[in-house]
LUMFI-796293 format. One record per residue (C-alpha): residue in three letters; x, y, z. Coordinates in Angstrom, 3 decimals, padded with zeros to 6 digits. Example, Ala and Ser with C-alpha at 12.3 -4.5 7.8 and 13.67 -1.06 7.14 Angstrom:
[site ALA, [012.300, -004.500, 007.800]]
[site SER, [013.670, -001.060, 007.140]]
END
This chain:
[site MET, [-069.587, 001.467, -145.250]]
[site GLN, [-072.605, -000.690, -144.494]]
[site PRO, [-072.829, -004.252, -145.803]]
[site ARG, [-074.733, -004.644, -149.082]]
[site ILE, [-076.985, -007.367, -147.694]]
[site PRO, [-078.583, -006.244, -144.439]]
[site ARG, [-078.713, -008.573, -141.475]]
[site GLN, [-082.011, -009.878, -140.181]]
[site PRO, [-083.087, -009.088, -136.610]]
[site ALA, [-082.040, -011.499, -133.893]]
[site GLN, [-084.676, -014.078, -133.070]]
[site ASP, [-086.674, -013.570, -129.905]]
[site GLN, [-089.052, -016.093, -128.404]]
[site GLY, [-092.699, -015.572, -129.251]]
[site THR, [-092.032, -013.599, -132.419]]
[site ILE, [-092.788, -014.820, -135.919]]
[site HIS, [-089.533, -015.145, -137.857]]
[site ALA, [-089.810, -015.357, -141.608]]
[site ASP, [-086.073, -015.757, -142.008]]
[site ASP, [-086.031, -019.139, -140.292]]
[site ASP, [-085.934, -021.572, -143.224]]
[site ALA, [-087.135, -024.468, -141.077]]
[site GLY, [-090.359, -025.787, -142.491]]
[site LEU, [-089.687, -024.456, -145.988]]
[site GLY, [-089.012, -026.686, -148.962]]
[site ALA, [-085.920, -026.004, -151.076]]
[site GLU, [-087.947, -024.200, -153.724]]
[site LEU, [-089.662, -021.992, -151.156]]
[site ALA, [-086.365, -021.226, -149.413]]
[site ALA, [-085.132, -019.979, -152.808]]
[site VAL, [-088.287, -017.830, -153.124]]
[site VAL, [-087.587, -016.295, -149.714]]
[site ALA, [-083.964, -015.600, -150.671]]
[site GLY, [-085.130, -014.012, -153.932]]
[site ALA, [-087.582, -011.774, -152.071]]
[site ARG, [-084.791, -010.631, -149.756]]
[site ARG, [-082.540, -009.781, -152.712]]
[site ARG, [-085.379, -007.922, -154.434]]
[site ALA, [-086.057, -005.790, -151.346]]
[site VAL, [-082.379, -004.886, -151.016]]
[site ARG, [-082.076, -004.110, -154.730]]
[site ASP, [-085.218, -001.946, -154.642]]
[site GLY, [-083.960, -000.045, -151.595]]
[site ASP, [-086.942, -001.071, -149.464]]
[site ARG, [-086.619, -001.111, -145.677]]
[site GLN, [-088.579, -004.332, -145.369]]
[site VAL, [-089.258, -007.499, -147.286]]
[site ASP, [-093.018, -007.426, -147.779]]
[site THR, [-095.705, -009.629, -149.305]]
[site ALA, [-095.314, -008.062, -152.756]]
[site HIS, [-091.619, -009.067, -152.768]]
[site LEU, [-092.642, -012.602, -151.823]]
[site LEU, [-095.376, -012.684, -154.473]]
[site HIS, [-092.982, -011.472, -157.181]]
[site SER, [-090.359, -014.091, -156.320]]
[site LEU, [-093.014, -016.828, -156.031]]
[site ILE, [-094.604, -015.994, -159.400]]
[site GLU, [-091.208, -016.020, -161.106]]
[site SER, [-090.164, -019.388, -159.705]]
[site ASP, [-093.250, -021.586, -159.362]]
[site PRO, [-095.131, -022.730, -162.502]]
[site GLU, [-098.014, -024.178, -160.440]]
[site VAL, [-098.564, -020.822, -158.755]]
[site ARG, [-098.437, -019.045, -162.140]]
[site ALA, [-101.099, -021.445, -163.421]]
[site ALA, [-103.271, -020.769, -160.367]]
[site VAL, [-103.024, -016.986, -160.727]]
[site GLY, [-104.762, -016.890, -164.063]]
[site ASP, [-104.413, -016.735, -167.794]]
[site ALA, [-101.515, -015.237, -169.733]]
[site PRO, [-102.919, -011.671, -169.914]]
[site GLN, [-103.599, -011.592, -166.151]]
[site LEU, [-100.157, -012.985, -165.429]]
[site ALA, [-098.542, -010.410, -167.738]]
[site ARG, [-100.424, -007.558, -166.015]]
[site LEU, [-099.443, -008.893, -162.598]]
[site LEU, [-095.767, -009.190, -163.508]]
[site GLY, [-095.941, -005.713, -165.032]]
[site TYR, [-097.166, -004.244, -161.741]]
[site LEU, [-094.543, -006.143, -159.781]]
[site VAL, [-091.734, -004.964, -162.084]]
[site GLN, [-093.004, -001.359, -161.955]]
[site ARG, [-092.681, -001.423, -158.194]]
[site SER, [-088.978, -000.610, -158.352]]
[site ILE, [-089.454, 002.240, -160.845]]
[site GLY, [-092.264, 004.138, -159.206]]
[site TYR, [-095.359, 002.125, -158.345]]
[site GLY, [-093.943, 000.944, -155.025]]
[site LEU, [-092.195, 004.168, -154.063]]
[site ARG, [-095.084, 005.164, -151.815]]
[site TRP, [-094.390, 001.972, -149.860]]
[site GLN, [-090.732, 002.765, -149.233]]
[site GLY, [-090.135, 003.817, -145.668]]
[site ALA, [-093.549, 002.528, -144.575]]
[site VAL, [-094.229, -000.658, -142.652]]
[site GLU, [-096.597, -003.105, -144.336]]
[site ASP, [-099.094, -003.477, -141.543]]
[site SER, [-102.747, -004.318, -141.946]]
[site GLY, [-103.382, -003.833, -138.244]]
[site ALA, [-104.071, -007.546, -137.785]]
[site LEU, [-100.723, -008.105, -136.037]]
[site PRO, [-098.585, -005.948, -133.781]]
[site VAL, [-095.758, -004.239, -135.641]]
[site VAL, [-092.478, -006.054, -135.067]]
[site ARG, [-089.666, -003.534, -134.859]]
[site PRO, [-086.215, -004.726, -135.905]]
[site ALA, [-083.315, -004.574, -133.477]]
[site GLU, [-081.465, -001.270, -133.251]]
[site GLY, [-079.255, -000.681, -136.281]]
[site LYS, [-080.810, -003.518, -138.241]]
[site GLY, [-083.840, -001.861, -139.831]]
[site ASP, [-082.925, -002.574, -143.426]]
[site GLY, [-084.036, -005.942, -144.716]]
[site ALA, [-086.404, -006.778, -141.866]]
[site TRP, [-089.600, -008.670, -142.639]]
[site SER, [-092.888, -006.806, -142.566]]
[site PRO, [-095.313, -008.212, -139.988]]
[site VAL, [-097.673, -009.274, -142.779]]
[site ALA, [-094.910, -011.074, -144.732]]
[site ALA, [-093.731, -012.864, -141.582]]
[site ALA, [-097.309, -013.932, -140.879]]
[site ALA, [-097.735, -015.183, -144.483]]
[site LEU, [-094.660, -017.399, -144.139]]
[site GLU, [-095.809, -018.705, -140.770]]
[site TYR, [-099.253, -019.395, -142.288]]
[site ALA, [-097.539, -021.364, -145.095]]
[site ARG, [-095.673, -023.493, -142.538]]
[site CYS, [-098.843, -024.152, -140.523]]
[site ARG, [-100.818, -024.972, -143.660]]
[site ALA, [-098.164, -027.487, -144.717]]
[site ARG, [-098.317, -029.161, -141.289]]
[site ARG, [-102.133, -029.318, -141.484]]
[site ARG, [-101.913, -031.219, -144.760]]
[site GLY, [-099.301, -033.566, -143.282]]
[site ALA, [-096.243, -032.196, -145.086]]
[site ASP, [-092.910, -031.495, -143.441]]
[site ARG, [-092.183, -028.515, -145.682]]
[site ALA, [-094.245, -025.646, -147.044]]
[site ASP, [-094.400, -025.175, -150.802]]
[site GLY, [-095.543, -022.511, -153.260]]
[site ALA, [-099.247, -023.247, -152.856]]
[site ASP, [-098.910, -022.879, -149.096]]
[site LEU, [-097.184, -019.509, -149.446]]
[site LEU, [-099.696, -018.310, -152.037]]
[site ALA, [-102.469, -019.153, -149.569]]
[site GLY, [-100.621, -017.176, -146.893]]
[site LEU, [-100.198, -014.175, -149.170]]
[site VAL, [-103.915, -013.875, -149.950]]
[site VAL, [-105.184, -014.451, -146.399]]
[site ASP, [-104.795, -010.800, -145.374]]
[site PRO, [-106.969, -008.619, -147.628]]
[site GLU, [-104.912, -005.557, -146.632]]
[site SER, [-101.551, -006.985, -147.733]]
[site ARG, [-099.507, -005.427, -150.512]]
[site ALA, [-099.616, -008.736, -152.400]]
[site VAL, [-103.420, -008.598, -152.447]]
[site GLU, [-103.323, -004.955, -153.546]]
[site VAL, [-101.048, -005.808, -156.477]]
[site LEU, [-103.142, -008.854, -157.414]]
[site GLU, [-106.348, -006.812, -157.390]]
[site ARG, [-104.808, -003.988, -159.467]]
[site ALA, [-103.731, -006.568, -162.032]]
[site GLY, [-107.277, -007.903, -162.274]]
[site VAL, [-106.722, -011.058, -160.214]]
[site ALA, [-109.444, -011.389, -157.604]]
[site ALA, [-107.556, -012.427, -154.481]]
[site HIS, [-110.659, -013.926, -152.880]]
[site ASP, [-111.288, -016.108, -155.939]]
[site LEU, [-107.635, -017.108, -155.939]]
[site ALA, [-107.928, -018.167, -152.300]]
[site VAL, [-110.980, -020.282, -153.173]]
[site ARG, [-109.025, -022.015, -155.959]]
[site ILE, [-106.468, -023.208, -153.414]]
[site ASP, [-108.231, -026.073, -151.704]]
[site GLY, [-107.732, -027.399, -148.196]]
[site ASP, [-105.364, -030.252, -149.061]]
[site GLY, [-102.758, -027.941, -150.564]]
[site ALA, [-103.689, -028.498, -154.208]]
[site VAL, [-103.918, -025.518, -156.485]]
[site ARG, [-106.875, -025.477, -158.855]]
[site ASP, [-106.604, -024.228, -162.436]]
[site PRO, [-108.831, -021.116, -162.732]]
[site GLY, [-110.218, -022.153, -166.115]]
[site THR, [-111.017, -025.817, -165.572]]
[site GLY, [-111.077, -026.245, -161.820]]
[site SER, [-108.778, -029.260, -162.202]]
[site ARG, [-105.809, -029.788, -159.942]]
[site THR, [-102.525, -028.433, -161.285]]
[site SER, [-100.587, -030.387, -158.687]]
[site SER, [-101.048, -033.613, -156.846]]
[site ARG, [-100.056, -033.815, -153.197]]
END
């Protein structure tokens, strides 16, 4: 019998490792853990950007405010919930790969629960973005920025299907890590 929670691949030098919690704030580490659980529960081979987006939206009120108004947020959560009952079935067994990064294959026997290359890159982007703004730890705004950077990611696909323009969302996240409210343009967080 295989363990219920799959192991992550061993870390190799030069590879992006999303499962390394260094550089993540406590809230973001909980988001990452939630995305892992969601992938296992859904029977997906990899934790992808849609898993991260779902966990982030559920846990971070500032990110929810940045995404849009209540109807947009409801549509987005509806798409994310539908993933496990049909919408995401076409993704099962497929690697989330936009072609921007080389596909990282998990170690032999450890394919379940591995991070997609795009999800690993989004988490690394969040860490780098936090360092650029002088923070020790990445937060929800940093991860949201990482999720919308790649226009071919599953997170962007879900956002667009729900009527949330990913490009506009990226513009609302300014360079100092603050998230802007889509309606007023005012900061929803101070950093």
